[in-house]
Short mmCIF file of the C-alpha atoms (twelve columns), coordinates in Angstrom:
data_MODEL
# 
_entry.id   MODEL 
# 
loop_
_atom_site.group_PDB 
_atom_site.id 
_atom_site.type_symbol 
_atom_site.label_atom_id 
_atom_site.label_alt_id 
_atom_site.label_comp_id 
_atom_site.label_asym_id 
_atom_site.label_seq_id 
_atom_site.Cartn_x 
_atom_site.Cartn_y 
_atom_site.Cartn_z 
_atom_site.pdbx_PDB_model_num 
ATOM 1   C CA . MET A 1   -50.928 70.063  -77.048 1 
ATOM 2   C CA . SER A 2   -50.935 72.517  -79.927 1 
ATOM 3   C CA . PHE A 3   -52.739 75.811  -79.773 1 
ATOM 4   C CA . ARG A 4   -52.772 79.071  -81.634 1 
ATOM 5   C CA . LEU A 5   -52.732 82.441  -79.909 1 
ATOM 6   C CA . SER A 6   -54.543 85.414  -81.351 1 
ATOM 7   C CA . GLN A 7   -52.853 88.804  -81.468 1 
ATOM 8   C CA . ARG A 8   -55.107 89.885  -78.605 1 
ATOM 9   C CA . ASP A 9   -53.941 86.865  -76.563 1 
ATOM 10  C CA . LYS A 10  -50.325 87.883  -77.166 1 
ATOM 11  C CA . ASP A 11  -51.059 91.520  -76.295 1 
ATOM 12  C CA . ILE A 12  -52.750 90.515  -73.027 1 
ATOM 13  C CA . ILE A 13  -49.871 88.254  -71.997 1 
ATOM 14  C CA . ALA A 14  -47.356 90.998  -72.804 1 
ATOM 15  C CA . PHE A 15  -49.416 93.535  -70.844 1 
ATOM 16  C CA . VAL A 16  -49.607 91.293  -67.767 1 
ATOM 17  C CA . ASN A 17  -45.857 90.650  -67.980 1 
ATOM 18  C CA . GLN A 18  -45.221 94.385  -68.245 1 
ATOM 19  C CA . PHE A 19  -47.380 95.543  -65.316 1 
ATOM 20  C CA . ARG A 20  -46.850 92.414  -63.144 1 
ATOM 21  C CA . ALA A 21  -50.381 92.474  -61.693 1 
ATOM 22  C CA . VAL A 22  -53.528 93.270  -63.688 1 
ATOM 23  C CA . ASP A 23  -57.094 92.997  -62.441 1 
ATOM 24  C CA . ARG A 24  -59.892 91.551  -64.548 1 
ATOM 25  C CA . ASP A 25  -61.822 94.819  -64.847 1 
ATOM 26  C CA . SER A 26  -58.771 96.620  -66.235 1 
ATOM 27  C CA . LEU A 27  -58.389 93.926  -68.878 1 
ATOM 28  C CA . VAL A 28  -62.073 94.301  -69.755 1 
ATOM 29  C CA . ASN A 29  -61.644 98.048  -70.229 1 
ATOM 30  C CA . LEU A 30  -58.394 97.823  -72.176 1 
ATOM 31  C CA . PHE A 31  -59.038 94.808  -74.422 1 
ATOM 32  C CA . PHE A 32  -62.733 93.860  -74.494 1 
ATOM 33  C CA . LYS A 33  -64.909 96.956  -74.030 1 
ATOM 34  C CA . GLN A 34  -65.909 97.042  -77.711 1 
ATOM 35  C CA . LEU A 35  -67.566 93.597  -77.463 1 
ATOM 36  C CA . LYS A 36  -71.208 92.895  -76.723 1 
ATOM 37  C CA . SER A 37  -70.470 90.987  -73.498 1 
ATOM 38  C CA . PRO A 38  -67.010 92.272  -72.485 1 
ATOM 39  C CA . VAL A 39  -66.870 90.702  -69.012 1 
ATOM 40  C CA . ASN A 40  -67.871 87.238  -70.232 1 
ATOM 41  C CA . ALA A 41  -65.442 87.471  -73.143 1 
ATOM 42  C CA . CYS A 42  -62.605 88.517  -70.833 1 
ATOM 43  C CA . ASN A 43  -63.353 85.740  -68.342 1 
ATOM 44  C CA . SER A 44  -63.357 83.159  -71.126 1 
ATOM 45  C CA . VAL A 45  -60.031 84.319  -72.575 1 
ATOM 46  C CA . MET A 46  -58.289 84.613  -69.215 1 
ATOM 47  C CA . VAL A 47  -59.409 81.167  -68.053 1 
ATOM 48  C CA . ARG A 48  -58.081 79.708  -71.312 1 
ATOM 49  C CA . LEU A 49  -54.719 81.478  -70.985 1 
ATOM 50  C CA . TYR A 50  -54.472 80.372  -67.350 1 
ATOM 51  C CA . ARG A 51  -55.211 76.742  -68.213 1 
ATOM 52  C CA . LEU A 52  -52.607 76.877  -70.967 1 
ATOM 53  C CA . GLY A 53  -50.066 77.931  -68.341 1 
ATOM 54  C CA . LEU A 54  -49.378 81.281  -70.019 1 
ATOM 55  C CA . ILE A 55  -50.438 83.446  -67.065 1 
ATOM 56  C CA . GLU A 56  -50.885 83.018  -63.322 1 
ATOM 57  C CA . ARG A 57  -53.720 84.350  -61.219 1 
ATOM 58  C CA . THR A 58  -54.674 85.072  -57.640 1 
ATOM 59  C CA . GLN A 59  -58.214 85.004  -56.333 1 
ATOM 60  C CA . GLN A 60  -57.224 86.753  -53.116 1 
ATOM 61  C CA . TYR A 61  -58.757 89.831  -54.740 1 
ATOM 62  C CA . SER A 62  -62.117 90.419  -56.339 1 
ATOM 63  C CA . PRO A 63  -62.207 90.612  -59.282 1 
ATOM 64  C CA . THR A 64  -59.387 88.181  -60.045 1 
ATOM 65  C CA . VAL A 65  -55.868 89.564  -60.500 1 
ATOM 66  C CA . TYR A 66  -53.618 88.041  -63.171 1 
ATOM 67  C CA . LEU A 67  -49.836 87.697  -62.853 1 
ATOM 68  C CA . PRO A 68  -46.906 86.604  -65.033 1 
ATOM 69  C CA . VAL A 69  -46.079 82.895  -64.920 1 
ATOM 70  C CA . ASP A 70  -42.615 83.660  -63.525 1 
ATOM 71  C CA . VAL A 71  -43.975 85.963  -60.820 1 
ATOM 72  C CA . LYS A 72  -41.682 86.156  -57.790 1 
ATOM 73  C CA . ILE A 73  -44.186 87.603  -55.341 1 
ATOM 74  C CA . LYS A 74  -46.637 85.712  -53.172 1 
ATOM 75  C CA . LYS A 75  -50.224 85.696  -54.369 1 
ATOM 76  C CA . ASN A 76  -51.358 87.431  -51.178 1 
ATOM 77  C CA . SER A 77  -48.479 89.936  -51.102 1 
ATOM 78  C CA . GLN A 78  -49.049 93.649  -50.550 1 
ATOM 79  C CA . LYS A 79  -46.717 94.110  -53.514 1 
ATOM 80  C CA . ILE A 80  -49.689 93.256  -55.729 1 
ATOM 81  C CA . LEU A 81  -51.469 96.396  -54.507 1 
ATOM 82  C CA . HIS A 82  -48.342 98.344  -55.399 1 
ATOM 83  C CA . PHE A 83  -48.428 97.073  -58.989 1 
ATOM 84  C CA . LEU A 84  -52.172 97.724  -59.219 1 
ATOM 85  C CA . SER A 85  -51.559 101.342 -58.166 1 
ATOM 86  C CA . ILE A 86  -49.048 101.683 -61.019 1 
ATOM 87  C CA . LEU A 87  -51.633 100.237 -63.385 1 
ATOM 88  C CA . ASP A 88  -54.205 102.738 -62.120 1 
ATOM 89  C CA . VAL A 89  -51.867 105.644 -62.943 1 
ATOM 90  C CA . TYR A 90  -51.390 104.215 -66.436 1 
ATOM 91  C CA . LYS A 91  -55.162 103.906 -66.941 1 
ATOM 92  C CA . GLN A 92  -55.672 107.516 -65.836 1 
ATOM 93  C CA . MET A 93  -53.120 108.608 -68.420 1 
ATOM 94  C CA . CYS A 94  -54.897 106.586 -71.101 1 
ATOM 95  C CA . THR A 95  -58.038 108.671 -70.620 1 
ATOM 96  C CA . TYR A 96  -56.033 111.602 -72.050 1 
ATOM 97  C CA . SER A 97  -53.403 109.972 -74.271 1 
ATOM 98  C CA . THR A 98  -51.774 106.529 -74.374 1 
ATOM 99  C CA . PRO A 99  -48.300 106.713 -72.758 1 
ATOM 100 C CA . LYS A 100 -45.320 105.386 -74.697 1 
ATOM 101 C CA . GLN A 101 -41.972 103.782 -73.778 1 
ATOM 102 C CA . ILE A 102 -43.441 102.380 -70.540 1 
ATOM 103 C CA . ILE A 103 -41.050 100.924 -67.974 1 
ATOM 104 C CA . VAL A 104 -42.547 99.592  -64.740 1 
ATOM 105 C CA . GLU A 105 -40.159 99.915  -61.777 1 
ATOM 106 C CA . ASP A 106 -37.512 101.627 -63.874 1 
ATOM 107 C CA . LYS A 107 -33.892 101.406 -62.721 1 
ATOM 108 C CA . PRO A 108 -32.141 103.884 -65.018 1 
ATOM 109 C CA . THR A 109 -28.862 103.931 -63.062 1 
ATOM 110 C CA . GLY A 110 -28.540 100.167 -63.283 1 
ATOM 111 C CA . GLN A 111 -27.184 100.197 -59.749 1 
ATOM 112 C CA . LYS A 112 -28.646 99.326  -56.386 1 
ATOM 113 C CA . GLY A 113 -29.285 102.406 -54.315 1 
ATOM 114 C CA . GLY A 114 -29.951 104.651 -57.297 1 
ATOM 115 C CA . ILE A 115 -33.279 106.128 -58.305 1 
ATOM 116 C CA . GLU A 116 -36.011 103.534 -58.773 1 
ATOM 117 C CA . PRO A 117 -39.177 105.275 -59.999 1 
ATOM 118 C CA . ASP A 118 -42.335 103.190 -60.050 1 
ATOM 119 C CA . LEU A 119 -42.995 104.120 -63.657 1 
ATOM 120 C CA . PHE A 120 -41.260 105.769 -66.577 1 
ATOM 121 C CA . CYS A 121 -43.203 106.840 -69.634 1 
ATOM 122 C CA . ILE A 122 -43.445 109.448 -72.335 1 
ATOM 123 C CA . PHE A 123 -46.812 111.108 -71.914 1 
ATOM 124 C CA . LYS A 124 -48.062 113.660 -74.420 1 
ATOM 125 C CA . GLY A 125 -44.560 114.091 -75.763 1 
ATOM 126 C CA . SER A 126 -42.817 114.648 -72.413 1 
ATOM 127 C CA . PRO A 127 -40.765 112.113 -70.403 1 
ATOM 128 C CA . PHE A 128 -41.743 111.458 -66.782 1 
ATOM 129 C CA . TRP A 129 -40.501 109.437 -63.860 1 
ATOM 130 C CA . ILE A 130 -43.415 108.728 -61.551 1 
ATOM 131 C CA . GLU A 131 -43.208 107.934 -57.841 1 
ATOM 132 C CA . ILE A 132 -46.437 106.592 -56.334 1 
ATOM 133 C CA . GLN A 133 -46.600 107.125 -52.582 1 
ATOM 134 C CA . ARG A 134 -49.187 104.791 -51.065 1 
ATOM 135 C CA . ASN A 135 -47.756 105.431 -47.582 1 
ATOM 136 C CA . GLN A 136 -46.752 108.712 -45.982 1 
ATOM 137 C CA . TYR A 137 -42.996 109.238 -45.767 1 
ATOM 138 C CA . SER A 138 -41.009 111.608 -43.585 1 
ATOM 139 C CA . GLU A 139 -39.843 114.903 -45.075 1 
ATOM 140 C CA . GLN A 140 -36.263 113.700 -44.635 1 
ATOM 141 C CA . LYS A 141 -36.869 110.517 -46.620 1 
ATOM 142 C CA . MET A 142 -38.491 112.481 -49.443 1 
ATOM 143 C CA . ARG A 143 -35.577 114.932 -49.545 1 
ATOM 144 C CA . GLU A 144 -33.190 111.971 -49.775 1 
ATOM 145 C CA . LYS A 145 -35.234 110.590 -52.675 1 
ATOM 146 C CA . ILE A 146 -35.065 113.913 -54.532 1 
ATOM 147 C CA . HIS A 147 -31.332 114.123 -53.800 1 
ATOM 148 C CA . LEU A 148 -30.848 110.808 -55.645 1 
ATOM 149 C CA . TYR A 149 -32.578 112.285 -58.685 1 
ATOM 150 C CA . GLU A 150 -30.283 115.321 -58.508 1 
ATOM 151 C CA . GLU A 151 -27.222 113.070 -58.285 1 
ATOM 152 C CA . PHE A 152 -28.369 111.258 -61.404 1 
ATOM 153 C CA . PHE A 153 -28.972 114.586 -63.134 1 
ATOM 154 C CA . PHE A 154 -25.372 115.674 -62.525 1 
ATOM 155 C CA . SER A 155 -24.024 112.307 -63.691 1 
ATOM 156 C CA . ASP A 156 -25.125 113.014 -67.283 1 
ATOM 157 C CA . GLU A 157 -25.758 109.260 -67.685 1 
ATOM 158 C CA . TRP A 158 -29.413 110.003 -68.377 1 
ATOM 159 C CA . LYS A 159 -28.446 111.625 -71.678 1 
ATOM 160 C CA . THR A 160 -27.754 108.196 -73.190 1 
ATOM 161 C CA . LEU A 161 -30.888 106.367 -72.013 1 
ATOM 162 C CA . HIS A 162 -32.429 104.364 -74.853 1 
ATOM 163 C CA . TRP A 163 -35.608 106.442 -75.117 1 
ATOM 164 C CA . GLN A 164 -33.774 109.741 -75.704 1 
ATOM 165 C CA . ARG A 165 -34.355 111.057 -79.221 1 
ATOM 166 C CA . GLU A 166 -31.371 111.464 -81.500 1 
ATOM 167 C CA . ASP A 167 -32.867 114.432 -83.334 1 
ATOM 168 C CA . ARG A 168 -32.927 116.771 -80.336 1 
ATOM 169 C CA . ALA A 169 -31.091 117.579 -77.121 1 
ATOM 170 C CA . ALA A 170 -31.475 115.088 -74.284 1 
ATOM 171 C CA . ILE A 171 -34.261 115.798 -71.779 1 
ATOM 172 C CA . PHE A 172 -34.194 114.973 -68.071 1 
ATOM 173 C CA . PRO A 173 -37.672 113.702 -67.165 1 
ATOM 174 C CA . SER A 174 -39.947 115.634 -64.853 1 
ATOM 175 C CA . VAL A 175 -40.534 113.776 -61.575 1 
ATOM 176 C CA . ILE A 176 -44.170 113.317 -60.624 1 
ATOM 177 C CA . LEU A 177 -44.950 112.452 -57.015 1 
ATOM 178 C CA . ILE A 178 -48.409 110.883 -56.874 1 
ATOM 179 C CA . THR A 179 -49.253 111.566 -53.257 1 
ATOM 180 C CA . PRO A 180 -52.202 112.770 -51.148 1 
ATOM 181 C CA . VAL A 181 -49.646 114.567 -48.949 1 
ATOM 182 C CA . ARG A 182 -47.632 117.596 -50.047 1 
ATOM 183 C CA . TYR A 183 -43.971 117.431 -49.070 1 
ATOM 184 C CA . ALA A 184 -41.676 120.411 -48.534 1 
ATOM 185 C CA . VAL A 185 -39.267 119.334 -51.255 1 
ATOM 186 C CA . ASN A 186 -37.934 121.307 -54.181 1 
ATOM 187 C CA . SER A 187 -34.964 121.406 -56.519 1 
ATOM 188 C CA . ASP A 188 -33.096 123.988 -58.542 1 
ATOM 189 C CA . HIS A 189 -32.107 121.336 -61.060 1 
ATOM 190 C CA . ILE A 190 -35.024 118.993 -61.725 1 
ATOM 191 C CA . HIS A 191 -38.729 119.589 -62.239 1 
ATOM 192 C CA . ILE A 192 -40.855 118.133 -59.414 1 
ATOM 193 C CA . ILE A 193 -44.652 117.905 -59.596 1 
ATOM 194 C CA . GLN A 194 -46.760 116.858 -56.611 1 
ATOM 195 C CA . VAL A 195 -50.328 115.793 -57.348 1 
ATOM 196 C CA . ALA A 196 -52.841 113.353 -55.900 1 
ATOM 197 C CA . SER A 197 -53.609 111.864 -59.326 1 
ATOM 198 C CA . ILE A 198 -53.012 112.219 -63.048 1 
ATOM 199 C CA . HIS A 199 -56.451 113.823 -63.240 1 
ATOM 200 C CA . GLU A 200 -55.223 116.579 -60.909 1 
ATOM 201 C CA . LEU A 201 -52.118 116.999 -63.081 1 
ATOM 202 C CA . MET A 202 -54.256 117.517 -66.155 1 
ATOM 203 C CA . GLU A 203 -56.535 119.956 -64.359 1 
ATOM 204 C CA . LYS A 204 -53.485 121.980 -63.308 1 
ATOM 205 C CA . HIS A 205 -52.246 121.945 -66.872 1 
ATOM 206 C CA . LYS A 206 -55.641 123.134 -68.080 1 
ATOM 207 C CA . ASP A 207 -55.491 126.029 -65.618 1 
ATOM 208 C CA . SER A 208 -51.893 126.750 -66.660 1 
ATOM 209 C CA . SER A 209 -52.828 126.800 -70.334 1 
ATOM 210 C CA . LYS A 210 -55.646 129.221 -69.565 1 
ATOM 211 C CA . GLN A 211 -53.226 131.518 -67.713 1 
ATOM 212 C CA . ILE A 212 -50.779 131.420 -70.621 1 
ATOM 213 C CA . LYS A 213 -53.503 132.347 -73.114 1 
ATOM 214 C CA . GLU A 214 -54.574 135.224 -70.883 1 
ATOM 215 C CA . ALA A 215 -50.946 136.338 -70.525 1 
ATOM 216 C CA . ARG A 216 -50.495 136.396 -74.287 1 
ATOM 217 C CA . SER A 217 -53.415 138.771 -74.557 1 
ATOM 218 C CA . ARG A 218 -51.836 140.935 -71.816 1 
ATOM 219 C CA . PRO A 219 -48.098 141.187 -72.605 1 
ATOM 220 C CA . LEU A 220 -47.205 142.596 -69.189 1 
ATOM 221 C CA . ALA A 221 -48.941 139.877 -67.228 1 
ATOM 222 C CA . SER A 222 -46.918 136.976 -65.866 1 
ATOM 223 C CA . SER A 223 -47.896 133.349 -66.348 1 
ATOM 224 C CA . GLY A 224 -47.219 130.360 -64.142 1 
ATOM 225 C CA . GLY A 225 -48.155 126.727 -63.897 1 
ATOM 226 C CA . ILE A 226 -46.648 123.504 -65.097 1 
ATOM 227 C CA . LYS A 227 -44.108 124.054 -67.849 1 
ATOM 228 C CA . ILE A 228 -44.334 120.721 -69.635 1 
ATOM 229 C CA . ASN A 229 -45.758 119.643 -72.943 1 
ATOM 230 C CA . LEU A 230 -49.188 118.170 -72.258 1 
ATOM 231 C CA . THR A 231 -50.963 119.423 -75.351 1 
# 
């Protein structure tokens, strides 16, 4: 059977392969919202791609969740919720600026037992490793996680990662912990941000920017807040 894929078809397949699990409503918002009947159009396209064997799907969730054809997780696995939480973080970012250089479940050390952030991306010009905590961890486990990031920092291996720019000094990404719980973790070497959502991150940045502007008008005043490029 011969068939021709549109560029949108190819983009959708690539997106599903990248994020591993994508719900129908997210696809509607990302690829079909400009159409007159976005939900119907999305349903039609996704059914066609499924019947062509180019994507998988699970109807364990409502709306339907789409998966890569070579998916190695069960269709009722809790891992799907994990991937959907990563997708949700990405969508929050997109409301401010589309992230670049996205890597889902990044493994920058290339070794088992190293850091394994849920998401790497360059957002508003700054690199981030993002850890999404759906479950509450012990303080000890979180300190161990941060210690792995510090070990990687001292290895200098991060300076040669493919996304580093050749026209400027290498940058070690800030580590964002997306968590409803605040952990007593800190580091003298890496930048750690704890927020409940990307929306909270942007609100903090807005407050920080306001403080900086006020400080510039009062030279003796000190300024604080998140010191990353989110402009």
